[in-house]
C-alpha positions as CSV (number, residue, x, y, z in Angstrom):
1,X,-7.3,31.7,3.0
2,X,-4.4,30.7,5.2
3,X,-3.4,27.1,5.3
4,X,-1.4,25.4,8.1
5,X,1.5,23.2,7.7
6,X,1.4,18.9,7.3
7,X,3.0,19.3,11.1
8,X,1.3,22.0,12.8
9,X,-2.0,20.1,11.4
10,X,-1.1,17.4,13.2
11,X,0.3,18.8,16.7
12,X,-2.9,19.8,17.0
13,X,-4.9,16.7,16.7
14,X,-6.7,15.0,19.5
15,X,-5.4,11.7,19.6
16,X,-7.7,9.0,21.8
17,X,-5.7,7.1,23.9
18,X,-4.6,3.4,21.7
19,X,-7.1,1.5,23.3
20,X,-10.3,3.7,22.6
21,X,-8.7,2.8,18.9
22,X,-8.2,-0.7,19.2
23,X,-11.6,-1.4,20.6
24,X,-13.3,0.6,17.7
25,X,-12.0,-2.8,15.9
26,X,-13.0,-5.4,19.3
27,X,-9.2,-5.4,19.7
28,X,-9.2,-5.6,23.8
29,X,-6.5,-3.5,25.9
30,X,-5.3,-7.0,27.0
31,X,-4.2,-7.5,23.5
32,X,-2.3,-4.5,22.3
33,X,1.5,-4.1,23.3
34,X,1.3,0.2,24.1
35,X,4.2,1.7,23.0
36,X,3.2,5.0,24.8
37,X,-0.2,6.4,24.8
38,X,-0.7,6.7,20.8
39,X,0.2,3.3,19.4
40,X,1.1,-0.1,20.4
41,X,1.5,-3.9,18.5
42,X,-1.0,-6.2,18.3
43,X,-0.3,-9.2,19.7
44,X,0.1,-12.7,17.6
45,X,-1.9,-14.5,20.3
46,X,-4.9,-11.6,19.2
47,X,-3.8,-11.9,14.9
48,X,-4.3,-16.0,16.0
49,X,-7.7,-15.9,17.2
50,X,-9.0,-13.3,14.5
51,X,-8.2,-16.2,11.5
52,X,-11.7,-17.9,10.7
53,X,-13.6,-15.0,10.5
54,X,-14.9,-14.0,7.0
55,X,-12.6,-11.1,5.1
56,X,-13.7,-8.0,4.3
57,X,-13.6,-5.3,1.3
58,X,-10.0,-5.1,-0.1
59,X,-9.3,-1.1,-1.6
60,X,-6.2,-0.6,-3.2
61,X,-5.2,3.3,-3.7
62,X,-2.2,3.9,-5.9
63,X,-1.6,6.6,-8.9
64,X,-0.2,7.5,-12.0
65,X,3.5,7.9,-12.2
66,X,5.3,10.3,-9.8
67,X,5.6,13.9,-10.5
68,X,7.5,16.6,-8.3
69,X,3.9,18.5,-8.7
70,X,2.5,16.1,-6.1
71,X,0.3,13.4,-6.3
72,X,-0.8,12.7,-2.7
73,X,-1.3,8.9,-2.9
74,X,-1.0,8.4,1.3
75,X,-3.2,11.3,1.9
76,X,-5.6,10.0,-0.1
77,X,-5.9,6.5,0.9
78,X,-5.6,7.9,4.4
79,X,-9.0,10.5,3.3
80,X,-11.0,7.2,1.9
81,X,-10.1,5.7,4.8
82,X,-11.9,8.3,7.4
83,X,-14.7,9.1,4.5
84,X,-15.4,5.2,4.6
85,X,-16.2,5.7,8.2
86,X,-17.8,9.2,8.1
87,X,-20.4,7.6,5.7
88,X,-20.9,4.9,8.4
89,X,-18.9,2.1,6.9
90,X,-16.3,0.1,9.6
91,X,-12.8,0.8,7.9
92,X,-9.3,0.6,8.4
93,X,-5.9,1.8,6.4
94,X,-3.1,0.2,6.5
95,X,0.1,2.1,5.5
96,X,3.7,1.7,5.2
97,X,6.3,2.6,7.1
98,X,9.1,5.5,6.5
99,X,12.3,5.2,5.8
100,X,15.0,7.8,7.4
101,X,16.9,7.8,4.0
102,X,13.7,9.8,1.8
103,X,12.8,11.5,4.9
104,X,16.1,13.0,6.0
105,X,16.5,13.4,1.5
106,X,14.3,14.8,-0.5
107,X,10.7,13.0,0.5
108,X,10.1,14.2,3.5
109,X,7.8,12.2,5.6
110,X,5.0,9.2,4.5
111,X,1.9,10.1,6.9
112,X,-0.2,11.6,4.5
113,X,-1.1,15.6,4.8
114,X,-3.4,18.4,5.5
115,X,-6.6,16.8,7.3
116,X,-5.7,13.7,6.0
117,X,-3.2,12.3,8.2
118,X,-1.8,9.5,10.3
119,X,-0.6,10.8,14.1
120,X,1.7,10.3,15.8
121,X,3.2,12.3,12.7
122,X,6.6,12.8,14.0
123,X,7.1,9.4,15.2
124,X,6.2,7.8,12.3
125,X,9.4,9.6,10.5
126,X,11.1,8.9,12.2
127,X,12.2,5.6,15.1
128,X,8.4,4.9,15.3
129,X,8.6,0.7,17.2
130,X,11.9,0.5,16.3
131,X,11.1,-2.1,13.5
132,X,13.3,-1.0,10.9
133,X,16.2,-1.2,13.2
134,X,15.1,-4.3,14.2
135,X,15.4,-5.2,10.2
136,X,19.1,-3.4,9.7
137,X,20.5,-5.7,12.6
138,X,19.3,-9.1,11.9
139,X,20.6,-8.4,8.4
140,X,24.1,-6.9,10.3
141,X,23.8,-9.9,12.4
142,X,23.7,-12.7,9.6
143,X,26.5,-10.4,7.5
144,X,29.0,-10.8,10.5
145,X,27.8,-14.6,10.8
146,X,29.2,-15.1,7.4
147,X,32.6,-13.2,7.5
148,X,32.7,-14.8,11.0
149,X,32.1,-18.3,9.6
150,X,34.8,-18.1,6.6
151,X,37.6,-16.3,9.2
152,X,36.8,-19.4,11.4
153,X,38.3,-21.8,8.8
154,X,35.0,-21.3,5.6
155,X,33.6,-25.3,6.2
156,X,30.6,-24.3,4.0
157,X,33.5,-23.7,1.5
158,X,31.6,-20.9,0.8
159,X,33.2,-19.0,-2.8
160,X,34.3,-15.8,-1.1
161,X,33.7,-13.8,-4.5
162,X,30.4,-15.1,-4.6
163,X,28.9,-13.5,-1.0
164,X,25.6,-12.2,-2.3
165,X,24.7,-11.3,0.6
166,X,24.8,-7.3,0.9
167,X,25.0,-5.2,4.1
168,X,22.5,-2.5,4.9
169,X,21.9,1.0,6.9
170,X,18.5,2.9,6.8
171,X,19.8,6.1,5.0
172,X,20.7,7.6,1.8
173,X,24.7,6.6,2.1
174,X,26.2,5.9,-1.9
175,X,29.5,6.6,-0.4
176,X,29.0,2.5,0.6
177,X,27.9,1.0,-2.8
178,X,30.2,-0.3,-3.4
179,X,33.2,-0.8,-0.4
180,X,35.9,-3.6,-0.3
181,X,35.7,-5.5,3.2
182,X,37.9,-7.0,5.8
183,X,41.2,-4.6,5.3
184,X,44.3,-4.4,7.9
185,X,45.5,-7.6,8.2
186,X,45.0,-11.1,9.0
187,X,43.2,-11.2,12.2
188,X,40.0,-9.2,9.9
189,X,39.7,-11.7,7.8
190,X,39.9,-12.4,4.0
191,X,39.3,-9.0,1.8
192,X,37.1,-9.1,-0.4
193,X,34.2,-6.5,-2.3
194,X,31.0,-5.5,-0.2
195,X,28.5,-3.0,-0.7
196,X,25.3,-1.7,1.3
197,X,21.7,-1.7,0.3
198,X,19.4,0.8,2.2
199,X,17.2,-1.1,4.4
200,X,13.9,-1.3,2.9
201,X,15.7,-2.7,-0.5
202,X,16.5,-6.2,2.5
203,X,15.4,-9.1,1.5
204,X,14.6,-9.2,5.5
205,X,12.7,-6.5,5.0
206,X,10.4,-8.1,2.1
207,X,10.1,-11.3,4.3
208,X,8.9,-9.4,7.3
209,X,6.2,-8.2,4.6
210,X,5.4,-11.4,3.3
211,X,5.4,-13.6,6.3
212,X,2.7,-14.9,7.8
213,X,3.6,-15.8,11.0
214,X,6.7,-16.4,13.1
215,X,7.4,-19.8,12.2
216,X,6.9,-18.8,8.2
217,X,9.3,-15.8,8.7
218,X,12.2,-18.5,10.5
219,X,12.0,-21.1,7.6
220,X,11.7,-17.8,5.0
221,X,14.9,-16.6,6.9
222,X,16.9,-19.6,6.7
223,X,16.0,-19.8,2.8
224,X,18.2,-16.8,1.7
225,X,20.9,-17.8,-0.5
226,X,23.9,-15.6,0.7
227,X,26.9,-17.0,-0.9
228,X,27.7,-19.9,-3.3
229,X,30.3,-22.7,-3.3
230,X,32.9,-23.1,-6.0
231,X,30.9,-25.6,-7.6
232,X,28.0,-22.6,-7.9
233,X,26.1,-24.6,-5.3
234,X,24.1,-22.2,-2.8
235,X,25.2,-21.5,1.0
236,X,21.5,-20.9,2.6
237,X,20.7,-18.3,5.7
238,X,20.3,-21.3,7.6
239,X,23.5,-23.1,6.8
240,X,24.9,-20.3,8.4
241,X,22.8,-21.2,11.7
242,X,22.0,-17.3,11.5
243,X,17.8,-17.7,11.4
244,X,17.1,-18.7,14.8
245,X,18.7,-15.1,15.7
246,X,17.1,-13.4,13.6
247,X,13.9,-14.4,14.1
248,X,14.4,-13.3,18.0
249,X,15.5,-10.3,16.4
250,X,12.6,-9.6,14.4
251,X,10.3,-11.4,17.0
252,X,8.6,-7.7,18.4
253,X,8.7,-6.3,14.7
254,X,6.9,-8.6,13.2
255,X,3.7,-8.0,15.1
256,X,1.5,-4.8,13.5
257,X,1.7,-1.2,14.7
258,X,-1.9,0.5,15.6
259,X,-2.2,4.2,15.5
260,X,-4.9,6.7,14.7
261,X,-5.7,9.6,11.8
262,X,-6.2,12.7,12.6
263,X,-10.1,12.5,13.3
264,X,-9.4,8.5,15.7
265,X,-9.9,5.7,12.8
266,X,-7.8,3.0,13.1
267,X,-4.4,2.8,11.3
268,X,-1.8,0.1,10.8
269,X,1.4,1.0,9.6
270,X,3.7,-2.4,9.2
271,X,6.8,-2.6,7.1
272,X,7.9,-0.3,4.5
273,X,9.7,-2.0,1.4
274,X,10.6,0.8,-1.7
275,X,8.6,0.1,-4.6
276,X,10.9,1.0,-7.2
277,X,13.5,-1.6,-5.7
278,X,11.3,-3.8,-3.7
279,X,7.8,-5.0,-3.7
280,X,6.3,-2.0,-2.4
281,X,3.6,-2.9,0.0
282,X,3.2,-2.7,3.5
283,X,3.2,-6.8,5.5
284,X,0.7,-8.9,4.9
285,X,0.2,-9.8,8.3
286,X,-1.1,-6.2,9.0
287,X,-3.1,-6.3,5.9
288,X,-4.5,-9.7,6.4
289,X,-5.5,-9.0,10.5
290,X,-7.2,-5.7,9.5
291,X,-9.5,-7.6,6.8
292,X,-10.4,-9.5,9.9
293,X,-11.6,-6.7,11.5
294,X,-13.4,-3.7,9.8
295,X,-15.4,-4.5,6.6
296,X,-13.5,-2.4,4.4
297,X,-9.3,-2.0,4.4
298,X,-7.5,0.4,2.3
299,X,-3.9,0.0,1.2
300,X,-1.7,1.8,-0.6
301,X,1.3,0.7,-3.0
302,X,4.4,2.5,-3.7
303,X,4.8,5.1,-6.4
304,X,2.7,4.3,-9.8
305,X,0.9,1.8,-10.8
306,X,3.4,0.1,-13.2
307,X,5.2,-0.4,-9.7
308,X,3.9,-0.6,-6.8
309,X,0.2,-1.7,-8.3
310,X,2.0,-4.7,-10.9
311,X,3.9,-5.6,-7.7
312,X,0.5,-5.7,-5.2
313,X,-0.8,-8.0,-7.8
314,X,1.3,-10.1,-9.0
315,X,3.4,-10.7,-6.0
316,X,1.3,-9.8,-2.8
317,X,-2.2,-11.1,-3.7
318,X,-0.9,-14.1,-5.6
319,X,1.4,-15.1,-1.9
320,X,-1.0,-14.1,0.7
321,X,-4.5,-15.2,-1.1
322,X,-5.9,-11.7,-1.2
323,X,-7.7,-10.5,-3.9
324,X,-9.0,-6.2,-4.1
325,X,-12.2,-5.2,-5.3
326,X,-11.7,-2.2,-5.6
327,X,-8.6,0.3,-7.3
328,X,-8.4,3.6,-6.6
329,X,-5.8,5.8,-8.8
330,X,-5.0,9.4,-7.6
331,X,-4.4,11.8,-10.0
332,X,-3.9,15.7,-9.6
333,X,-4.3,18.6,-12.1
334,X,-1.1,19.9,-11.6
335,X,0.6,16.5,-12.2
336,X,-1.4,16.3,-15.5
337,X,0.0,19.6,-16.4
338,X,3.4,18.5,-15.9
339,X,3.4,15.4,-17.9
340,X,1.9,18.0,-20.6
341,X,4.5,19.4,-20.8
342,X,4.5,22.5,-18.3
343,X,7.5,23.6,-16.3
344,X,6.3,22.7,-12.0
345,X,7.2,26.8,-11.9
346,X,4.2,27.7,-14.3
347,X,1.5,25.3,-13.0
348,X,-0.6,27.4,-11.1
349,X,-2.1,29.2,-14.4
350,X,-4.8,27.8,-15.7
351,X,-4.1,25.4,-18.7
352,X,-7.0,23.1,-20.3
353,X,-5.2,22.1,-23.2
354,X,-2.0,21.2,-21.2
355,X,-4.3,18.4,-18.6
356,X,-5.8,17.3,-21.7
357,X,-2.3,16.6,-22.9
358,X,-1.0,14.6,-19.8
359,X,-3.8,12.8,-19.7
360,X,-2.3,10.1,-21.5
361,X,-0.1,8.8,-18.4
362,X,-3.3,8.7,-16.6
363,X,-5.2,6.8,-19.2
364,X,-2.5,3.3,-19.3
365,X,-2.8,3.3,-16.0
366,X,-6.1,2.8,-15.8
367,X,-5.8,0.2,-18.9
368,X,-3.4,-1.6,-17.0
369,X,-4.9,-1.8,-13.9
370,X,-7.8,-3.3,-15.5
371,X,-6.2,-5.6,-17.4
372,X,-6.1,-7.4,-13.6
373,X,-9.8,-8.1,-13.6
374,X,-10.9,-5.5,-10.7
375,X,-12.9,-2.3,-11.2
376,X,-11.2,1.5,-11.0
377,X,-12.0,4.8,-10.1
378,X,-10.0,7.6,-10.7
379,X,-9.5,10.2,-7.1
380,X,-8.6,13.6,-8.6
381,X,-6.9,15.2,-5.2
382,X,-8.1,18.9,-4.8
383,X,-5.6,21.8,-5.0
384,X,-6.5,24.8,-4.5
385,X,-5.3,25.9,-7.6
386,X,-7.2,23.5,-9.7
387,X,-10.2,25.1,-12.0
388,X,-13.6,24.0,-12.7
389,X,-12.5,23.6,-16.6
390,X,-8.9,21.7,-15.5
391,X,-11.2,19.7,-13.4
392,X,-13.3,18.7,-16.0
393,X,-11.3,17.7,-18.7
394,X,-9.4,15.5,-16.2
395,X,-13.0,13.8,-15.6
396,X,-14.0,13.8,-19.5
397,X,-10.9,11.9,-19.9
398,X,-11.7,9.3,-17.6
399,X,-15.2,8.5,-18.4
400,X,-14.0,7.9,-22.4
401,X,-11.9,5.2,-20.8
402,X,-14.8,3.8,-19.3
403,X,-13.7,4.8,-15.4
404,X,-15.8,7.3,-13.2
405,X,-13.1,10.7,-12.1
406,X,-14.5,12.0,-8.6
407,X,-12.6,15.1,-6.9
408,X,-11.6,14.3,-3.6
409,X,-10.9,17.1,-0.8
410,X,-10.1,15.5,2.1
411,X,-6.5,17.5,2.3
412,X,-8.7,20.3,2.6
413,X,-11.8,19.0,4.8
414,X,-10.9,15.8,6.0
415,X,-13.5,13.1,5.7
416,X,-16.2,15.8,5.0
417,X,-13.8,15.7,1.6
418,X,-13.8,12.6,0.5
419,X,-17.6,11.0,1.3
420,X,-18.3,10.8,-2.3
421,X,-15.3,9.1,-2.9
422,X,-15.9,6.8,0.1
423,X,-19.3,6.5,-1.6
424,X,-18.3,5.5,-5.2
425,X,-15.9,3.3,-3.5
426,X,-17.9,0.9,-1.6
427,X,-20.5,0.6,-4.1
428,X,-18.3,-0.9,-6.6
429,X,-16.9,-2.7,-3.9
430,X,-20.7,-3.9,-2.6
431,X,-21.1,-4.9,-6.2
432,X,-18.6,-7.7,-6.0
433,X,-17.6,-7.6,-9.8
434,X,-14.3,-8.3,-9.6
435,X,-12.4,-11.1,-11.2
436,X,-9.2,-10.6,-9.9
437,X,-6.2,-12.5,-11.9
438,X,-2.2,-11.7,-11.9
439,X,-1.3,-11.3,-15.1
440,X,0.9,-14.1,-15.8
441,X,1.1,-17.6,-14.3
442,X,3.8,-18.9,-12.0
443,X,4.6,-22.0,-14.5
444,X,5.9,-19.3,-17.0
445,X,9.8,-18.7,-17.7
446,X,11.2,-16.5,-15.5
447,X,12.4,-14.9,-18.6
448,X,9.0,-14.6,-20.1
449,X,7.5,-12.9,-16.8
450,X,10.1,-10.1,-16.9
451,X,9.0,-9.4,-21.0
452,X,5.2,-9.7,-20.4
453,X,5.4,-7.0,-17.4
454,X,8.3,-4.8,-19.9
455,X,5.2,-5.5,-23.0
456,X,1.8,-5.2,-21.0
457,X,2.3,-2.9,-18.2
458,X,5.5,-0.7,-19.9
459,X,4.2,-0.7,-23.3
460,X,8.5,-1.5,-24.4
461,X,9.0,-3.6,-27.3
462,X,10.8,-5.9,-25.0
463,X,13.3,-6.8,-22.2
464,X,16.8,-6.6,-23.1
465,X,18.6,-9.3,-21.1
466,X,22.7,-10.7,-22.4
467,X,23.5,-14.0,-22.6
468,X,24.6,-13.9,-19.0
469,X,21.3,-12.9,-17.3
470,X,19.1,-15.6,-19.4
471,X,22.1,-18.3,-18.7
472,X,21.4,-17.3,-15.0
473,X,17.5,-17.0,-15.0
474,X,17.6,-20.9,-16.4
475,X,20.3,-22.1,-14.2
476,X,17.3,-20.7,-11.3
477,X,14.7,-22.4,-13.0
478,X,17.0,-25.6,-12.7
479,X,17.4,-25.5,-9.4
480,X,13.7,-25.0,-8.3
481,X,12.4,-21.1,-8.4
482,X,11.4,-20.6,-11.9
483,X,7.8,-20.8,-10.2
484,X,8.8,-17.4,-8.2
485,X,7.3,-14.1,-9.4
486,X,9.0,-11.0,-10.8
487,X,9.9,-7.9,-9.2
488,X,10.9,-5.0,-11.5
489,X,13.6,-2.7,-10.0
490,X,13.5,0.3,-12.2
491,X,12.9,4.1,-11.7
492,X,9.3,5.2,-10.8
493,X,9.3,8.7,-12.8
494,X,8.2,7.0,-15.8
495,X,7.0,3.4,-17.8
496,X,10.2,3.7,-19.4
497,X,13.3,3.2,-17.8
498,X,14.5,7.0,-18.7
499,X,12.9,9.5,-15.7
500,X,12.9,11.8,-17.8
501,X,10.0,9.9,-20.4
502,X,6.9,11.4,-18.9
503,X,3.6,10.6,-20.6
504,X,2.6,7.4,-22.3
505,X,5.9,6.6,-23.8
506,X,5.9,3.5,-26.6
507,X,8.5,2.6,-28.9
508,X,11.0,2.1,-26.0
509,X,12.8,-1.1,-24.6
510,X,13.8,-2.1,-21.1
511,X,17.2,-2.8,-20.9
512,X,17.6,-5.2,-17.6
513,X,21.2,-5.0,-15.6
514,X,21.3,-7.8,-13.1
515,X,19.0,-10.0,-11.7
516,X,19.0,-11.0,-7.8
517,X,17.7,-14.1,-6.2
518,X,15.5,-13.4,-2.8
519,X,14.7,-16.9,-2.6
520,X,13.3,-16.2,1.5
521,X,10.9,-13.4,0.4
522,X,10.0,-15.5,-3.4
523,X,10.7,-13.4,-6.0
524,X,13.4,-12.6,-8.3
525,X,14.7,-9.1,-8.2
526,X,15.5,-7.9,-12.3
527,X,17.2,-4.5,-11.6
528,X,16.3,-2.2,-15.3
529,X,18.6,0.5,-16.4
530,X,20.3,2.8,-13.7
531,X,18.5,2.5,-10.5
532,X,20.0,2.6,-7.1
533,X,19.2,0.1,-4.5
534,X,21.2,2.4,-2.2
535,X,19.8,5.7,-3.2
536,X,21.9,9.1,-2.6
537,X,21.6,12.6,-0.8
538,X,20.2,15.6,-3.2
539,X,22.5,18.4,-3.4
540,X,20.6,20.0,-0.1
541,X,19.1,17.2,1.5
542,X,16.5,18.0,3.6
543,X,17.6,17.0,7.2
544,X,19.8,20.5,6.2
545,X,15.8,22.1,7.7
546,X,15.5,19.1,10.4
547,X,15.9,20.5,13.7
548,X,14.4,21.1,17.3
549,X,13.2,25.1,18.2
550,X,13.0,26.4,21.4
551,X,10.2,24.4,22.7
552,X,11.3,20.9,21.8
553,X,9.5,20.2,18.8
554,X,10.7,19.1,15.8
555,X,10.4,21.3,12.2
556,X,11.7,20.9,8.6
557,X,10.4,17.2,9.3
558,X,7.6,18.0,6.3
């Protein structure tokens, strides 16, 4: 049979007015701020009004390390949300917003796929409700105010060699990674080295996704360290007096966005930090609001469980007082074969031995997830080329790991194909067997937190940190930041820092290149290996194939 493309399926969606979607969660029209007919922001007043309600069950969807074969984490998140609603449960989905950089680079859209999508798909993958633009603008305002303060006399005595606040843009632009700013003479300020990160790596993005309300947002923005003086004392954003204006720019962006799945079930899409360079989870305010409105909330964390799930547990849950009831780890037969050494071009042919050979990657993720005290179920995201023997090989392996793997056909069949997975997830969630705890305590030293993740999650022999980095960590501890969790920035493709090392490697080490203090967000970013906080475009970027057709419709965006 011929399959329709994701964008064709999305165009045929029979969307309901967003007020009807809100009504499913008990949100009245007056509490929705519409952005067109099919998306709306949920008002802060309404969010405040539901705080006394009990929480529903939180379900995390994560995955094995991504491969070019595709895993379908967002697709499974959406499919599971629809499946739970199909079996009579009240469920909502919480995912991140898409960054323009990867959409025009190599990733394509980020709204699910097949018959497990969130719509409006095109708007979600482009400007959506403008949240990312607001974050970029707030970040840029602070950048401008720092250099302006220096220009007008530098009363704070900022050492211009120690300005640590970088600029951002929501596009993959390697030429901006390292720049020289303020060239052109006296009128333009004092020349200094600077650079750009992608917007999703901005500390402002992390803060928006971790703040509980506008007051918390402004406090965290003020807490950001932007520079140091010659005596190494920090200069904060509140010293620049930028926190108030930044909060004004972010006022609307702080409110979660409500949209719908293809099956007209509610979905919150809000925030978008990458998991390979930031903490990889949607906003706390969206997740906590959804938990007050639905009995089951299905959320995802970016990339493999070694990144997104680890940060979800150790950063987001720790900071927001959340505790997942179940973790769903997404795997595909195709990805198992790639981990087993099969080339992408040869994935269509049955190869049970390669599936078995690739399963240790999945096994390690299951072990890691269980170490947080949460029950794990594996979702085998079905591809039409999968054979029964290959699927059974994955099921048998997972059974040997003390978990269950369930074949889910949501991409092809929507909720009908994910009902079995939904029943298992609901059963595990309702059993209340989770005994969640992060894998390291607040009081552990920053260096030991890094070693704990390197050894327990990546299974490395050690994290390699030179004296300069260790001294920096000790200084931050002396300044009162030792209790913060760590946010590892590393390649998503491997447990190691070598993107080509698939499977479940051991005997490797994790070189730490740089550490950055995100005092407002409340974590220390640990940059490992060759990972970039400003990605570049590939040789043939997706943008080359994105255009409007004669009917005015978008082509090439997935």
